[in-house]
N, C-alpha and C positions, 0 to 999 in steps of 0.2 A: 504494500500500500504506500502511496506517495502523497504527502501532505506538505503544505507550506503556509507559514504565518504571513498574512497580507493585511497589515493594519490591525483592525480589531477582530479579524476573522481568520481561522485556519481553514484552508480549502483543500479538499481531497480531489486528486486528479490522477489520470493515467496518460502517460506519453509513450506511444508505441510506434514501431516501424523504423525503417532505416534513418540514421541521423541526417543523411543527405537527401532524404525524400521530400516530396512536395508537402509543405505544411498545410494541414487541414484541421480546423477547430470545430468541434461539435458542442452545441449548447442546447440542453433539453428543456422540456416543458415544466410548467408548474405542477407539482405533485408527482414528479418522477425523478429518478436519479440517472446517472449516466449509463446504466444498463439499457436504457431506451434504445441505444444504437447497436446492441450486441449482435442482433440477427443479421444486420446488413453488412457489418464490417468484413466478414470473410468473403463477401461478394464484390468488394471494392478492389481496385488495382493494388498490387503489392508494393508500389513505390511511393507510398504516402507516409508522412510523419504525422501521426494522428494524436491530437490532444482532446481528451474528454475530461469534464470536471463536474463536480456537484456544486451548484451555486449555493450561496449562504442559505442556511435553513433547510437544506435538503441532503439526502444521502448521508455520507460520512463527514460532511463539512460541519463547521460550527453553526450554531443557531444563536446569533446575538439577539438582544432584545429588539423587537420591531417597534414601529413599522420601518420598512426599508424604502429607500428611494431608488428609482431606476438608475440615477447617477452612481449610487453605491454599487449596484450590481455591475454596471459598466466598468467602474474603477477596479473592482475585484478582478474582472476578466483582463483588463489592461495590465494590471500588476502581475497577474499570473503569466501572461504572455511575455512581458518584459523579463520576468524572472527566468523564464525558460529560453529566452533569446529567440522567440518566434516572431518573424515579420513577414510581410507579403503573403499572408495566409488566405486560403479560401475558407470562409466562415459559414458554417451550416447551422442555422438556428431555427428551432421549432417552437412555436407559440411565444412564450416570454423569451425564449432563446433567440427568436427572430427579432424581437424588440431590442435585445442586447446587441445583436448584430448591426441593426440600423444605427443605434446610438454610438457604437464603437466606430463604425465606418465614418460617421460624421465628425467624430472627435479625433481619430487617429488613422488616417488613410495609409500611413506607413505600416499599419498592422493588418489591414484588410484590403486585398486587391480584387476580390470577387466574393459574392455572397449568395447563399441559398436561403431564401425566406420561405420556410415551410409552415403552413397552417398558422399564419401570423398576420399582423397588420400594423399600420402605423399607430392606430388607436383601436383598442379592443374593449368593447362594452362601454358602460357609463359609470360615473362615480356612484350613483345611487345603486346600481346593480351590484357593484363590488362591495359597497358599504353594507348591503343586506347580507351578502354571503359571508363577509368578515364577521359581522355581528353574530350570525348563526354559528360559525365555527368557534368563536370566542365563548359562546354560551354552551354549546353542546358537542363540540369537537367535530372532526372531519366526518365522523359517521353520519352526521346530520345532512351532509351534502353529497355523500359518496354515490348514491344511486342516480340522482339526476346528472351528476358529473359523468358517470359511466355511460349514461344514455347519450350524452352529447359527444363523448369521446369515441365510442365504438359503434359500428353498424350492428344491427340486431342479430345477424347470424354469428358474429364474433362472440356474443354473450354466451353462446352454447358451446364454445370450444374449451379445451382443457387449459388453454393459456389465460383465459379471461380472469379467473380468480386471482392469479398472481399479480396482475396489473391492478386489480381492485385492492389487494393487500398492500401493494407498494404505495398506493395513494393513501390508504388508511394509516400507514406507518410513517408518513411524512410528519415531522414535528408540526403541531398546530400553529405554533408561533412562526415557524418558517413559512408555512403556507400563507398565513395572514399577512406576514411581513412582505412577501413577494406579491401577494394580491394587491396590497396597498401601492406597491411600485407600479403595477399595471394600471391601476385606477388613475394614478396621477400623470400618466404618460400620453402625450399626443405628439407624434413625430411627423405629422403631415408636412410641416414646413421644412424641417431639416432633411427628411428623406427625399423630398422633391428636389433638393439641391445635389443629391448624389449622382455621380457619373462613374459607375463601375459595372462590370458584367454581373448580372443578377438573374437568378432562376427562381421563380415562384412556384411552389408546389402546394396544391390543395387537394383535400379529400372530398369526394362527392357527398358523403354522408356526415360531414363535419358540422356538428351543432354548436361548436364554440367559435370557430372562425370559418364561416361558410365560404365557398369558393368565390362568390362575388366580392366579399370583403378582402380576401387575399389578393385577388387580381386587381382590385382598385388600388391597393398599395403598390403593386408591381407597376401599374401604369404611371405612377409618380416618377419612375426611373426610366429615362429614355433607353430603348433598345432591350428592355428586360424580356426574358423568356417566361412562358407559362406552361404548366403541365397539370392536368387534372387526373388524379388517380381515382378510378371508380371502385365502388364497393369497399370504401375505406372512410373512416371518420377522422378524428383529430390527430391520430397517430398512425399515418399510413405506413411508416417504416415498420410498424408492428403488424398491421393487418395485411399489407401487400409488400413484403420486404423485397421480393425479387424485382418487381417493377420499380420500386423506390431506388434500389441499388443500381438498376440499369440506367435510369434517368440521371441519377447523381453521377454515375461513372461517365456518361456521355458529356456532362457539363464539366467535370474535372478534367477530362482529356482535352476538351476544347480550350481550357485555360492554359494547358501545358503545351499546346501545339506550337 
């Protein structure tokens, strides 16, 4: 296990692949840890230097007292990449991870030369919506919201698979303060203006059954960046890398190879 102290938070991460490989950073969603990417990694090219990490309040990283700001999450990521000497990366962010990608690209273009915005947007939900969810979790824990969350996250057929209970358990085992802290960060974020100023290769991926960030929302954000590519994965919800890993890996591989051509 690899961890590093970054300011007020110790971050758990994994850095794998050849030292001279193309650097790729993966940032996962609210309520998951970096195992989110496990199934697609063996299907990606072997010449990648891959960084995965648990953002604050998730996985094996520290859970400082919340609420958190998006700026703090971006700074954690920036400090981790600086610590590891990673620059000119291709940044793959899903949900809140995609918000981190947008904010980091606007702040430090030396760190991000291309990005994949998966199941995310420049603005997700409303302050009132997030305030209600945060209040429910503070009162009754993540068990209070797990079922509607799973309904938004996964297509109905996936609920009947042997994999589904593990993802439900992962969500439930997220520290409540970590979830509410990061939910507050999403609530306070609107990157419409800064993302519209970005000029870098971008691929947007959406799931046809995504109830958290529907395809129209994902692609509206992509349209802010001239020349961005879009891909819709059918029969998948908010985590298409889980429900349709082969297609997700294929589309991601094509984008990665294009950036290295």
